[in-house]
All heavy atoms as a GROMACS GRO file, in nm:
protein
  636
    1MET      N    1  10.297   9.276   7.951
    1MET     CA    2  10.299   9.380   8.054
    1MET      C    3  10.382   9.497   8.003
    1MET      O    4  10.488   9.480   7.948
    1MET     CB    5  10.360   9.325   8.180
    1MET     CG    6  10.280   9.214   8.251
    1MET     SD    7  10.125   9.268   8.319
    1MET     CE    8  10.180   9.339   8.469
    2TYR      N    9  10.329   9.615   8.031
    2TYR     CA   10  10.400   9.739   7.998
    2TYR      C   11  10.496   9.772   8.110
    2TYR      O   12  10.469   9.748   8.228
    2TYR     CB   13  10.302   9.854   7.983
    2TYR     CG   14  10.222   9.853   7.856
    2TYR    CD1   15  10.124   9.759   7.832
    2TYR    CD2   16  10.245   9.946   7.757
    2TYR    CE1   17  10.049   9.758   7.715
    2TYR    CE2   18  10.174   9.947   7.638
    2TYR     CZ   19  10.076   9.853   7.619
    2TYR     OH   20  10.006   9.852   7.503
    3LYS      N   21  10.609   9.830   8.075
    3LYS     CA   22  10.702   9.884   8.174
    3LYS      C   23  10.647  10.020   8.218
    3LYS      O   24  10.610  10.103   8.135
    3LYS     CB   25  10.842   9.900   8.114
    3LYS     CG   26  10.942   9.960   8.206
    3LYS     CD   27  11.076   9.975   8.140
    3LYS     CE   28  11.173  10.039   8.236
    3LYS     NZ   29  11.305  10.058   8.176
    4VAL      N   30  10.642  10.046   8.346
    4VAL     CA   31  10.589  10.170   8.402
    4VAL      C   32  10.706  10.248   8.464
    4VAL      O   33  10.779  10.194   8.548
    4VAL     CB   34  10.480  10.146   8.506
    4VAL    CG1   35  10.431  10.277   8.566
    4VAL    CG2   36  10.366  10.067   8.446
    5THR      N   37  10.722  10.375   8.421
    5THR     CA   38  10.824  10.462   8.479
    5THR      C   39  10.759  10.593   8.522
    5THR      O   40  10.651  10.627   8.478
    5THR     CB   41  10.939  10.492   8.377
    5THR    OG1   42  10.883  10.558   8.262
    5THR    CG2   43  11.010  10.365   8.335
    6TYR      N   44  10.829  10.664   8.607
    6TYR     CA   45  10.780  10.790   8.662
    6TYR      C   46  10.871  10.905   8.622
    6TYR      O   47  10.992  10.895   8.640
    6TYR     CB   48  10.777  10.786   8.816
    6TYR     CG   49  10.673  10.694   8.873
    6TYR    CD1   50  10.694  10.559   8.881
    6TYR    CD2   51  10.553  10.744   8.918
    6TYR    CE1   52  10.599  10.472   8.933
    6TYR    CE2   53  10.455  10.659   8.973
    6TYR     CZ   54  10.482  10.524   8.978
    6TYR     OH   55  10.386  10.439   9.029
    7LYS      N   56  10.812  11.013   8.570
    7LYS     CA   57  10.889  11.135   8.542
    7LYS      C   58  10.917  11.201   8.678
    7LYS      O   59  10.850  11.172   8.776
    7LYS     CB   60  10.811  11.228   8.451
    7LYS     CG   61  10.802  11.173   8.308
    7LYS     CD   62  10.751  11.274   8.212
    7LYS     CE   63  10.844  11.386   8.192
    7LYS     NZ   64  10.923  11.394   8.074
    8PRO      N   65  11.016  11.291   8.683
    8PRO     CA   66  11.050  11.358   8.811
    8PRO      C   67  10.929  11.427   8.879
    8PRO      O   68  10.917  11.420   9.000
    8PRO     CB   69  11.158  11.457   8.773
    8PRO     CG   70  11.225  11.393   8.653
    8PRO     CD   71  11.112  11.324   8.578
    9ASP      N   72  10.844  11.493   8.803
    9ASP     CA   73  10.725  11.559   8.864
    9ASP      C   74  10.634  11.457   8.931
    9ASP      O   75  10.579  11.485   9.037
    9ASP     CB   76  10.645  11.636   8.758
    9ASP     CG   77  10.708  11.770   8.724
    9ASP    OD1   78  10.797  11.815   8.798
    9ASP    OD2   79  10.665  11.830   8.622
   10ALA      N   80  10.621  11.340   8.870
   10ALA     CA   81  10.539  11.235   8.930
   10ALA      C   82  10.602  11.181   9.057
   10ALA      O   83  10.532  11.156   9.157
   10ALA     CB   84  10.516  11.120   8.830
   11GLN      N   85  10.733  11.168   9.057
   11GLN     CA   86  10.803  11.122   9.175
   11GLN      C   87  10.787  11.222   9.292
   11GLN      O   88  10.764  11.181   9.404
   11GLN     CB   89  10.953  11.100   9.146
   11GLN     CG   90  10.977  10.986   9.053
   11GLN     CD   91  11.122  10.975   9.010
   11GLN    OE1   92  11.198  11.071   9.020
   11GLN    NE2   93  11.158  10.858   8.960
   12ARG      N   94  10.793  11.349   9.259
   12ARG     CA   95  10.770  11.451   9.363
   12ARG      C   96  10.626  11.447   9.413
   12ARG      O   97  10.600  11.463   9.531
   12ARG     CB   98  10.804  11.591   9.308
   12ARG     CG   99  10.953  11.619   9.305
   12ARG     CD  100  10.985  11.765   9.272
   12ARG     NE  101  10.950  11.800   9.133
   12ARG     CZ  102  11.030  11.776   9.030
   12ARG    NH1  103  11.147  11.716   9.046
   12ARG    NH2  104  10.994  11.812   8.907
   13GLY      N  105  10.533  11.425   9.320
   13GLY     CA  106  10.393  11.416   9.360
   13GLY      C  107  10.366  11.301   9.454
   13GLY      O  108  10.292  11.313   9.550
   14ILE      N  109  10.432  11.188   9.431
   14ILE     CA  110  10.412  11.072   9.520
   14ILE      C  111  10.464  11.106   9.658
   14ILE      O  112  10.406  11.064   9.759
   14ILE     CB  113  10.484  10.949   9.463
   14ILE    CG1  114  10.402  10.894   9.343
   14ILE    CG2  115  10.503  10.840   9.566
   14ILE    CD1  116  10.461  10.777   9.275
   15GLY      N  117  10.569  11.183   9.667
   15GLY     CA  118  10.626  11.220   9.796
   15GLY      C  119  10.531  11.303   9.881
   15GLY      O  120  10.539  11.307  10.002
   16ALA      N  121  10.437  11.371   9.817
   16ALA     CA  122  10.342  11.458   9.886
   16ALA      C  123  10.213  11.384   9.927
   16ALA      O  124  10.126  11.442   9.989
   16ALA     CB  125  10.305  11.578   9.802
   17LEU      N  126  10.201  11.257   9.891
   17LEU     CA  127  10.079  11.180   9.918
   17LEU      C  128  10.080  11.121  10.059
   17LEU      O  129  10.186  11.100  10.119
   17LEU     CB  130  10.061  11.069   9.817
   17LEU     CG  131  10.050  11.108   9.673
   17LEU    CD1  132  10.041  10.982   9.586
   17LEU    CD2  133   9.934  11.200   9.647
   18THR      N  134   9.963  11.089  10.106
   18THR     CA  135   9.951  11.015  10.232
   18THR      C  136   9.989  10.871  10.206
   18THR      O  137   9.987  10.825  10.089
   18THR     CB  138   9.808  11.020  10.289
   18THR    OG1  139   9.722  10.949  10.198
   18THR    CG2  140   9.760  11.163  10.308
   19PRO      N  141  10.019  10.793  10.309
   19PRO     CA  142  10.050  10.650  10.286
   19PRO      C  143   9.939  10.575  10.215
   19PRO      O  144   9.965  10.495  10.126
   19PRO     CB  145  10.073  10.596  10.427
   19PRO     CG  146  10.126  10.716  10.505
   19PRO     CD  147  10.045  10.831  10.448
   20ALA      N  148   9.815  10.603  10.247
   20ALA     CA  149   9.702  10.535  10.181
   20ALA      C  150   9.694  10.574  10.033
   20ALA      O  151   9.669  10.488   9.948
   20ALA     CB  152   9.570  10.571  10.250
   21GLN      N  153   9.721  10.700  10.003
   21GLN     CA  154   9.720  10.744   9.862
   21GLN      C  155   9.837  10.677   9.786
   21GLN      O  156   9.819  10.638   9.672
   21GLN     CB  157   9.730  10.895   9.855
   21GLN     CG  158   9.602  10.967   9.896
   21GLN     CD  159   9.622  11.116   9.903
   21GLN    OE1  160   9.724  11.168   9.949
   21GLN    NE2  161   9.519  11.189   9.854
   22ARG      N  162   9.952  10.665   9.849
   22ARG     CA  163  10.066  10.599   9.784
   22ARG      C  164  10.032  10.453   9.752
   22ARG      O  165  10.067  10.405   9.645
   22ARG     CB  166  10.190  10.605   9.872
   22ARG     CG  167  10.265  10.735   9.857
   22ARG     CD  168  10.401  10.729   9.929
   22ARG     NE  169  10.412  10.855  10.001
   22ARG     CZ  170  10.416  10.867  10.132
   22ARG    NH1  171  10.421  10.762  10.211
   22ARG    NH2  172  10.421  10.986  10.186
   23ARG      N  173   9.968  10.385   9.845
   23ARG     CA  174   9.929  10.245   9.818
   23ARG      C  175   9.834  10.238   9.700
   23ARG      O  176   9.846  10.146   9.617
   23ARG     CB  177   9.864  10.185   9.944
   23ARG     CG  178   9.965  10.139  10.049
   23ARG     CD  179   9.899  10.058  10.158
   23ARG     NE  180   9.798  10.130  10.234
   23ARG     CZ  181   9.824  10.211  10.335
   23ARG    NH1  182   9.947  10.228  10.376
   23ARG    NH2  183   9.726  10.272  10.399
   24ALA      N  184   9.741  10.333   9.691
   24ALA     CA  185   9.647  10.333   9.579
   24ALA      C  186   9.720  10.355   9.445
   24ALA      O  187   9.687  10.291   9.343
   24ALA     CB  188   9.541  10.442   9.601
   25VAL      N  189   9.820  10.440   9.444
   25VAL     CA  190   9.899  10.464   9.324
   25VAL      C  191   9.975  10.338   9.285
   25VAL      O  192   9.981  10.299   9.169
   25VAL     CB  193   9.996  10.584   9.339
   25VAL    CG1  194  10.092  10.593   9.223
   25VAL    CG2  195   9.914  10.713   9.352
   26MET      N  196  10.032  10.267   9.383
   26MET     CA  197  10.108  10.145   9.355
   26MET      C  198  10.012  10.038   9.298
   26MET      O  199  10.049   9.964   9.208
   26MET     CB  200  10.178  10.093   9.480
   26MET     CG  201  10.289  10.183   9.529
   26MET     SD  202  10.413  10.214   9.402
   26MET     CE  203  10.418  10.394   9.406
   27ASP      N  204   9.892  10.030   9.353
   27ASP     CA  205   9.791   9.936   9.299
   27ASP      C  206   9.754   9.973   9.157
   27ASP      O  207   9.741   9.888   9.068
   27ASP     CB  208   9.666   9.932   9.386
   27ASP     CG  209   9.691   9.868   9.522
   27ASP    OD1  210   9.796   9.800   9.541
   27ASP    OD2  211   9.606   9.888   9.612
   28ALA      N  212   9.740  10.103   9.131
   28ALA     CA  213   9.704  10.150   8.997
   28ALA      C  214   9.817  10.122   8.899
   28ALA      O  215   9.790  10.097   8.780
   28ALA     CB  216   9.669  10.299   9.000
   29GLU      N  217   9.939  10.125   8.948
   29GLU     CA  218  10.053  10.096   8.860
   29GLU      C  219  10.040   9.956   8.800
   29GLU      O  220  10.072   9.937   8.684
   29GLU     CB  221  10.184  10.110   8.940
   29GLU     CG  222  10.306  10.087   8.859
   29GLU     CD  223  10.434  10.099   8.942
   29GLU    OE1  224  10.442  10.184   9.029
   29GLU    OE2  225  10.526  10.019   8.913
   30GLN      N  226   9.992   9.864   8.878
   30GLN     CA  227   9.975   9.727   8.828
   30GLN      C  228   9.869   9.723   8.718
   30GLN      O  229   9.888   9.653   8.616
   30GLN     CB  230   9.935   9.631   8.941
   30GLN     CG  231  10.039   9.623   9.052
   30GLN     CD  232  10.174   9.579   8.999
   30GLN    OE1  233  10.185   9.484   8.923
   30GLN    NE2  234  10.278   9.651   9.038
   31VAL      N  235   9.763   9.798   8.733
   31VAL     CA  236   9.658   9.804   8.632
   31VAL      C  237   9.714   9.870   8.505
   31VAL      O  238   9.689   9.826   8.394
   31VAL     CB  239   9.536   9.882   8.684
   31VAL    CG1  240   9.434   9.905   8.575
   31VAL    CG2  241   9.474   9.809   8.801
   32LEU      N  242   9.790   9.979   8.521
   32LEU     CA  243   9.849  10.048   8.406
   32LEU      C  244   9.949   9.957   8.334
   32LEU      O  245   9.958   9.962   8.211
   32LEU     CB  246   9.918  10.176   8.450
   32LEU     CG  247   9.826  10.287   8.497
   32LEU    CD1  248   9.908  10.403   8.554
   32LEU    CD2  249   9.735  10.335   8.387
   33ALA      N  250  10.020   9.874   8.405
   33ALA     CA  251  10.113   9.783   8.342
   33ALA      C  252  10.043   9.677   8.261
   33ALA      O  253  10.092   9.633   8.157
   33ALA     CB  254  10.202   9.716   8.448
   34ALA      N  255   9.923   9.640   8.303
   34ALA     CA  256   9.850   9.533   8.235
   34ALA      C  257   9.764   9.584   8.119
   34ALA      O  258   9.758   9.522   8.013
   34ALA     CB  259   9.759   9.460   8.337
   35ARG      N  260   9.694   9.697   8.139
   35ARG     CA  261   9.600   9.746   8.036
   35ARG      C  262   9.585   9.896   8.041
   35ARG      O  263   9.480   9.948   8.081
   35ARG     CB  264   9.467   9.677   8.050
   35ARG     CG  265   9.411   9.672   8.189
   35ARG     CD  266   9.289   9.579   8.200
   35ARG     NE  267   9.246   9.581   8.338
   35ARG     CZ  268   9.153   9.662   8.388
   35ARG    NH1  269   9.097   9.750   8.311
   35ARG    NH2  270   9.121   9.658   8.515
   36PRO      N  271   9.687   9.970   8.002
   36PRO     CA  272   9.687  10.116   8.018
   36PRO      C  273   9.583  10.192   7.934
   36PRO      O  274   9.538  10.296   7.977
   36PRO     CB  275   9.828  10.156   7.979
   36PRO     CG  276   9.873  10.049   7.887
   36PRO     CD  277   9.810   9.922   7.938
   37THR      N  278   9.544  10.138   7.822
   37THR     CA  279   9.448  10.210   7.739
   37THR      C  280   9.304  10.174   7.776
   37THR      O  281   9.211  10.241   7.728
   37THR     CB  282   9.473  10.187   7.590
   37THR    OG1  283   9.468  10.048   7.563
   37THR    CG2  284   9.606  10.245   7.548
   38ALA      N  285   9.283  10.072   7.857
   38ALA     CA  286   9.150  10.033   7.896
   38ALA      C  287   9.097  10.110   8.015
   38ALA      O  288   8.979  10.106   8.047
   38ALA     CB  289   9.146   9.882   7.924
   39VAL      N  290   9.189  10.178   8.085
   39VAL     CA  291   9.149  10.259   8.200
   39VAL      C  292   9.183  10.406   8.171
   39VAL      O  293   9.258  10.436   8.081
   39VAL     CB  294   9.220  10.212   8.330
   39VAL    CG1  295   9.181  10.070   8.365
   39VAL    CG2  296   9.369  10.226   8.316
   40GLY      N  297   9.130  10.491   8.251
   40GLY     CA  298   9.158  10.634   8.231
   40GLY      C  299   9.087  10.689   8.111
   40GLY      O  300   9.012  10.624   8.044
   41GLU      N  301   9.114  10.817   8.085
   41GLU     CA  302   9.053  10.889   7.973
   41GLU      C  303   9.155  10.984   7.915
   41GLU      O  304   9.250  11.026   7.983
   41GLU     CB  305   8.930  10.964   8.020
   41GLU     CG  306   8.963  11.069   8.124
   41GLU     CD  307   8.842  11.136   8.187
   41GLU    OE1  308   8.733  11.085   8.172
   41GLU    OE2  309   8.859  11.240   8.247
   42VAL      N  310   9.134  11.021   7.790
   42VAL     CA  311   9.224  11.119   7.728
   42VAL      C  312   9.202  11.253   7.798
   42VAL      O  313   9.091  11.301   7.809
   42VAL     CB  314   9.200  11.130   7.577
   42VAL    CG1  315   9.282  11.245   7.518
   42VAL    CG2  316   9.236  10.999   7.510
   43HIS      N  317   9.310  11.311   7.845
   43HIS     CA  318   9.304  11.437   7.919
   43HIS      C  319   9.346  11.554   7.830
   43HIS      O  320   9.291  11.662   7.834
   43HIS     CB  321   9.394  11.429   8.040
   43HIS     CG  322   9.398  11.554   8.125
   43HIS    ND1  323   9.290  11.602   8.192
   43HIS    CD2  324   9.501  11.639   8.148
   43HIS    CE1  325   9.324  11.713   8.255
   43HIS    NE2  326   9.451  11.737   8.231
   44GLN      N  327   9.448  11.532   7.748
   44GLN     CA  328   9.498  11.639   7.663
   44GLN      C  329   9.564  11.579   7.539
   44GLN      O  330   9.639  11.482   7.550
   44GLN     CB  331   9.603  11.718   7.741
   44GLN     CG  332   9.658  11.839   7.671
   44GLN     CD  333   9.755  11.914   7.761
   44GLN    OE1  334   9.808  11.861   7.857
   44GLN    NE2  335   9.780  12.039   7.726
   45GLY      N  336   9.538  11.638   7.424
   45GLY     CA  337   9.598  11.592   7.301
   45GLY      C  338   9.516  11.484   7.234
   45GLY      O  339   9.402  11.455   7.274
   46SER      N  340   9.574  11.423   7.131
   46SER     CA  341   9.508  11.315   7.059
   46SER      C  342   9.613  11.220   7.009
   46SER      O  343   9.731  11.246   7.017
   46SER     CB  344   9.423  11.373   6.944
   46SER     OG  345   9.508  11.438   6.851
   47GLY      N  346   9.567  11.112   6.958
   47GLY     CA  347   9.658  11.012   6.905
   47GLY      C  348   9.707  10.913   7.010
   47GLY      O  349   9.666  10.920   7.127
   48PRO      N  350   9.794  10.823   6.972
   48PRO     CA  351   9.834  10.714   7.060
   48PRO      C  352   9.914  10.761   7.185
   48PRO      O  353   9.914  10.692   7.284
   48PRO     CB  354   9.918  10.623   6.973
   48PRO     CG  355   9.959  10.709   6.859
   48PRO     CD  356   9.852  10.813   6.839
   49THR      N  357   9.980  10.875   7.176
   49THR     CA  358  10.057  10.920   7.292
   49THR      C  359   9.992  11.038   7.365
   49THR      O  360  10.061  11.112   7.436
   49THR     CB  361  10.204  10.958   7.253
   49THR    OG1  362  10.196  11.062   7.154
   49THR    CG2  363  10.277  10.837   7.197
   50ALA      N  364   9.864  11.053   7.349
   50ALA     CA  365   9.791  11.160   7.417
   50ALA      C  366   9.808  11.144   7.569
   50ALA      O  367   9.819  11.032   7.618
   50ALA     CB  368   9.644  11.159   7.380
   51LEU      N  369   9.808  11.256   7.639
   51LEU     CA  370   9.814  11.250   7.786
   51LEU      C  371   9.680  11.196   7.838
   51LEU      O  372   9.572  11.248   7.804
   51LEU     CB  373   9.839  11.389   7.843
   51LEU     CG  374   9.850  11.398   7.995
   51LEU    CD1  375   9.970  11.317   8.044
   51LEU    CD2  376   9.862  11.543   8.038
   52ARG      N  377   9.686  11.090   7.913
   52ARG     CA  378   9.567  11.027   7.970
   52ARG      C  379   9.561  11.056   8.118
   52ARG      O  380   9.664  11.085   8.179
   52ARG     CB  381   9.567  10.878   7.944
   52ARG     CG  382   9.574  10.842   7.796
   52ARG     CD  383   9.576  10.691   7.775
   52ARG     NE  384   9.452  10.629   7.818
   52ARG     CZ  385   9.340  10.620   7.746
   52ARG    NH1  386   9.336  10.670   7.624
   52ARG    NH2  387   9.234  10.559   7.794
   53ARG      N  388   9.442  11.046   8.178
   53ARG     CA  389   9.426  11.070   8.321
   53ARG      C  390   9.344  10.955   8.380
   53ARG      O  391   9.238  10.920   8.332
   53ARG     CB  392   9.354  11.202   8.345
   53ARG     CG  393   9.334  11.230   8.495
   53ARG     CD  394   9.266  11.362   8.518
   53ARG     NE  395   9.134  11.360   8.455
   53ARG     CZ  396   9.058  11.467   8.439
   53ARG    NH1  397   9.098  11.583   8.478
   53ARG    NH2  398   8.941  11.456   8.381
   54LEU      N  399   9.398  10.902   8.490
   54LEU     CA  400   9.328  10.801   8.567
   54LEU      C  401   9.298  10.863   8.702
   54LEU      O  402   9.388  10.907   8.773
   54LEU     CB  403   9.416  10.677   8.585
   54LEU     CG  404   9.361  10.567   8.672
   54LEU    CD1  405   9.228  10.512   8.620
   54LEU    CD2  406   9.461  10.454   8.685
   55VAL      N  407   9.171  10.869   8.737
   55VAL     CA  408   9.128  10.927   8.864
   55VAL      C  409   9.093  10.815   8.960
   55VAL      O  410   9.011  10.728   8.928
   55VAL     CB  411   9.006  11.020   8.844
   55VAL    CG1  412   8.958  11.076   8.978
   55VAL    CG2  413   9.039  11.133   8.748
   56LEU      N  414   9.159  10.814   9.074
   56LEU     CA  415   9.131  10.718   9.182
   56LEU      C  416   9.043  10.788   9.283
   56LEU      O  417   9.092  10.847   9.379
   56LEU     CB  418   9.264  10.669   9.244
   56LEU     CG  419   9.369  10.619   9.143
   56LEU    CD1  420   9.498  10.587   9.218
   56LEU    CD2  421   9.318  10.498   9.066
   57ASP      N  422   8.914  10.784   9.262
   57ASP     CA  423   8.819  10.859   9.344
   57ASP      C  424   8.828  10.824   9.492
   57ASP      O  425   8.834  10.913   9.574
   57ASP     CB  426   8.674  10.839   9.296
   57ASP     CG  427   8.647  10.909   9.165
   57ASP    OD1  428   8.697  11.023   9.145
   57ASP    OD2  429   8.573  10.854   9.083
   58ALA      N  430   8.836  10.697   9.526
   58ALA     CA  431   8.835  10.656   9.662
   58ALA      C  432   8.960  10.710   9.737
   58ALA      O  433   8.953  10.743   9.854
   58ALA     CB  434   8.829  10.503   9.675
   59ALA      N  435   9.073  10.718   9.665
   59ALA     CA  436   9.197  10.764   9.728
   59ALA      C  437   9.218  10.915   9.708
   59ALA      O  438   9.310  10.972   9.765
   59ALA     CB  439   9.316  10.690   9.669
   60ARG      N  440   9.133  10.975   9.625
   60ARG     CA  441   9.144  11.118   9.596
   60ARG      C  442   9.280  11.152   9.534
   60ARG      O  443   9.351  11.242   9.580
   60ARG     CB  444   9.116  11.203   9.720
   60ARG     CG  445   8.978  11.175   9.779
   60ARG     CD  446   8.935  11.265   9.890
   60ARG     NE  447   8.941  11.407   9.863
   60ARG     CZ  448   8.853  11.476   9.790
   60ARG    NH1  449   8.751  11.418   9.738
   60ARG    NH2  450   8.869  11.607   9.775
   61VAL      N  451   9.312  11.075   9.428
   61VAL     CA  452   9.439  11.093   9.354
   61VAL      C  453   9.411  11.091   9.204
   61VAL      O  454   9.325  11.013   9.159
   61VAL     CB  455   9.539  10.980   9.390
   61VAL    CG1  456   9.663  10.989   9.302
   61VAL    CG2  457   9.575  10.982   9.534
   62SER      N  458   9.481  11.175   9.130
   62SER     CA  459   9.478  11.174   8.984
   62SER      C  460   9.617  11.140   8.932
   62SER      O  461   9.717  11.190   8.984
   62SER     CB  462   9.436  11.311   8.929
   62SER     OG  463   9.307  11.344   8.971
   63ILE      N  464   9.621  11.058   8.828
   63ILE     CA  465   9.747  11.018   8.768
   63ILE      C  466   9.743  11.054   8.620
   63ILE      O  467   9.648  11.013   8.550
   63ILE     CB  468   9.768  10.863   8.781
   63ILE    CG1  469   9.771  10.824   8.926
   63ILE    CG2  470   9.897  10.822   8.708
   63ILE    CD1  471   9.768  10.670   8.946
   64GLY      N  472   9.839  11.130   8.576
   64GLY     CA  473   9.852  11.160   8.435
   64GLY      C  474   9.960  11.074   8.374
   64GLY      O  475  10.068  11.056   8.431
   65TYR      N  476   9.931  11.014   8.257
   65TYR     CA  477  10.028  10.922   8.197
   65TYR      C  478  10.017  10.919   8.046
   65TYR      O  479   9.917  10.958   7.989
   65TYR     CB  480  10.008  10.781   8.256
   65TYR     CG  481   9.876  10.716   8.222
   65TYR    CD1  482   9.867  10.621   8.119
   65TYR    CD2  483   9.762  10.742   8.295
   65TYR    CE1  484   9.746  10.563   8.090
   65TYR    CE2  485   9.642  10.684   8.266
   65TYR     CZ  486   9.634  10.593   8.162
   65TYR     OH  487   9.514  10.532   8.133
   66ARG      N  488  10.123  10.872   7.984
   66ARG     CA  489  10.128  10.851   7.839
   66ARG      C  490  10.161  10.706   7.813
   66ARG      O  491  10.238  10.645   7.884
   66ARG     CB  492  10.234  10.941   7.773
   66ARG     CG  493  10.204  11.086   7.784
   66ARG     CD  494  10.307  11.166   7.699
   66ARG     NE  495  10.294  11.308   7.727
   66ARG     CZ  496  10.202  11.389   7.677
   66ARG    NH1  497  10.113  11.342   7.594
   66ARG    NH2  498  10.201  11.518   7.710
   67VAL      N  499  10.100  10.654   7.705
   67VAL     CA  500  10.122  10.514   7.666
   67VAL      C  501  10.200  10.511   7.535
   67VAL      O  502  10.162  10.578   7.439
   67VAL     CB  503   9.988  10.441   7.651
   67VAL    CG1  504  10.011  10.296   7.606
   67VAL    CG2  505   9.906  10.446   7.776
   68TYR      N  506  10.307  10.438   7.534
   68TYR     CA  507  10.388  10.420   7.414
   68TYR      C  508  10.380  10.272   7.373
   68TYR      O  509  10.458  10.190   7.419
   68TYR     CB  510  10.533  10.460   7.439
   68TYR     CG  511  10.546  10.608   7.479
   68TYR    CD1  512  10.556  10.642   7.613
   68TYR    CD2  513  10.547  10.707   7.387
   68TYR    CE1  514  10.568  10.775   7.653
   68TYR    CE2  515  10.558  10.841   7.422
   68TYR     CZ  516  10.568  10.874   7.554
   68TYR     OH  517  10.577  11.004   7.595
   69ASP      N  518  10.280  10.239   7.290
   69ASP     CA  519  10.257  10.100   7.252
   69ASP      C  520  10.375  10.040   7.178
   69ASP      O  521  10.405   9.921   7.195
   69ASP     CB  522  10.132  10.090   7.165
   69ASP     CG  523  10.002  10.099   7.245
   69ASP    OD1  524   9.999  10.046   7.358
   69ASP    OD2  525   9.908  10.162   7.194
   70SER      N  526  10.442  10.119   7.096
   70SER     CA  527  10.550  10.065   7.011
   70SER      C  528  10.665  10.010   7.096
   70SER      O  529  10.736   9.919   7.051
   70SER     CB  530  10.602  10.169   6.915
   70SER     OG  531  10.656  10.280   6.988
   71VAL      N  532  10.686  10.063   7.215
   71VAL     CA  533  10.793  10.015   7.302
   71VAL      C  534  10.740   9.954   7.432
   71VAL      O  535  10.816   9.928   7.525
   71VAL     CB  536  10.897  10.126   7.333
   71VAL    CG1  537  10.977  10.161   7.208
   71VAL    CG2  538  10.829  10.248   7.393
   72VAL      N  539  10.610   9.930   7.439
   72VAL     CA  540  10.542   9.870   7.554
   72VAL      C  541  10.583   9.940   7.683
   72VAL      O  542  10.640   9.881   7.774
   72VAL     CB  543  10.571   9.718   7.560
   72VAL    CG1  544  10.477   9.649   7.656
   72VAL    CG2  545  10.562   9.653   7.424
   73HIS      N  546  10.553  10.070   7.689
   73HIS     CA  547  10.598  10.155   7.798
   73HIS      C  548  10.487  10.250   7.839
   73HIS      O  549  10.420  10.308   7.753
   73HIS     CB  550  10.720  10.231   7.750
   73HIS     CG  551  10.778  10.327   7.852
   73HIS    ND1  552  10.804  10.457   7.822
   73HIS    CD2  553  10.813  10.311   7.981
   73HIS    CE1  554  10.854  10.519   7.928
   73HIS    NE2  555  10.858  10.433   8.028
   74VAL      N  556  10.470  10.267   7.970
   74VAL     CA  557  10.379  10.368   8.027
   74VAL      C  558  10.464  10.465   8.106
   74VAL      O  559  10.540  10.423   8.191
   74VAL     CB  560  10.270  10.306   8.119
   74VAL    CG1  561  10.189  10.412   8.188
   74VAL    CG2  562  10.181  10.212   8.039
   75GLU      N  563  10.449  10.593   8.076
   75GLU     CA  564  10.526  10.698   8.146
   75GLU      C  565  10.429  10.780   8.231
   75GLU      O  566  10.338  10.843   8.176
   75GLU     CB  567  10.598  10.788   8.048
   75GLU     CG  568  10.678  10.897   8.112
   75GLU     CD  569  10.747  10.980   8.007
   75GLU    OE1  570  10.678  11.042   7.923
   75GLU    OE2  571  10.872  10.982   8.008
   76ILE      N  572  10.443  10.770   8.363
   76ILE     CA  573  10.356  10.849   8.451
   76ILE      C  574  10.417  10.991   8.459
   76ILE      O  575  10.531  11.007   8.497
   76ILE     CB  576  10.343  10.784   8.589
   76ILE    CG1  577  10.273  10.648   8.572
   76ILE    CG2  578  10.265  10.876   8.686
   76ILE    CD1  579  10.254  10.569   8.701
   77VAL      N  580  10.336  11.088   8.413
   77VAL     CA  581  10.382  11.224   8.400
   77VAL      C  582  10.363  11.304   8.528
   77VAL      O  583  10.447  11.380   8.570
   77VAL     CB  584  10.310  11.294   8.282
   77VAL    CG1  585  10.352  11.437   8.268
   77VAL    CG2  586  10.334  11.215   8.155
   78TRP      N  587  10.246  11.285   8.593
   78TRP     CA  588  10.219  11.355   8.718
   78TRP      C  589  10.127  11.273   8.807
   78TRP      O  590  10.054  11.187   8.760
   78TRP     CB  591  10.162  11.495   8.699
   78TRP     CG  592  10.051  11.512   8.598
   78TRP    CD1  593  10.066  11.556   8.469
   78TRP    CD2  594   9.914  11.482   8.612
   78TRP    NE1  595   9.942  11.558   8.407
   78TRP    CE2  596   9.848  11.514   8.492
   78TRP    CE3  597   9.836  11.434   8.715
   78TRP    CZ2  598   9.711  11.497   8.473
   78TRP    CZ3  599   9.701  11.419   8.694
   78TRP    CH2  600   9.640  11.451   8.577
   79VAL      N  601  10.137  11.299   8.935
   79VAL     CA  602  10.052  11.238   9.037
   79VAL      C  603  10.008  11.350   9.130
   79VAL      O  604  10.091  11.421   9.183
   79VAL     CB  605  10.125  11.128   9.120
   79VAL    CG1  606  10.035  11.076   9.228
   79VAL    CG2  607  10.174  11.017   9.029
   80ILE      N  608   9.879  11.369   9.145
   80ILE     CA  609   9.824  11.475   9.226
   80ILE      C  610   9.730  11.416   9.329
   80ILE      O  611   9.634  11.349   9.294
   80ILE     CB  612   9.751  11.579   9.142
   80ILE    CG1  613   9.845  11.642   9.039
   80ILE    CG2  614   9.690  11.689   9.233
   80ILE    CD1  615   9.776  11.732   8.939
   81GLY      N  616   9.757  11.446   9.457
   81GLY     CA  617   9.667  11.408   9.565
   81GLY      C  618   9.572  11.523   9.594
   81GLY      O  619   9.613  11.638   9.597
   82HIS      N  620   9.448  11.494   9.614
   82HIS     CA  621   9.347  11.594   9.646
   82HIS      C  622   9.309  11.585   9.792
   82HIS      O  623   9.284  11.474   9.839
   82HIS     CB  624   9.222  11.578   9.558
   82HIS     CG  625   9.256  11.571   9.412
   82HIS    ND1  626   9.286  11.682   9.337
   82HIS    CD2  627   9.266  11.465   9.328
   82HIS    CE1  628   9.312  11.645   9.212
   82HIS    NE2  629   9.302  11.516   9.205
   83PRO      N  630   9.308  11.696   9.864
   83PRO     CA  631   9.277  11.689  10.006
   83PRO      C  632   9.131  11.647  10.033
   83PRO      O  633   9.048  11.649   9.951
   83PRO     CB  634   9.299  11.830  10.059
   83PRO     CG  635   9.317  11.915   9.938
   83PRO     CD  636   9.334  11.828   9.819
   0.00000   0.00000   0.00000
């Protein structure tokens, strides 16, 4: 399992979500901890630490994250809720 942490921008983004959207992000966190490179898509950059994006269509939320395989860590960079 990967350790999942949130950057300050992501923490602020979570604060702006509805309760249902927050629950969806928490559920997605479990998926990211288990298999971060199997979900989402490369959003920006290249290589192993490229910024990836996971879109939760049903909850209308996007999560930007980076995977650091060498230290088994996922860093959530941003969380955006869509109205």
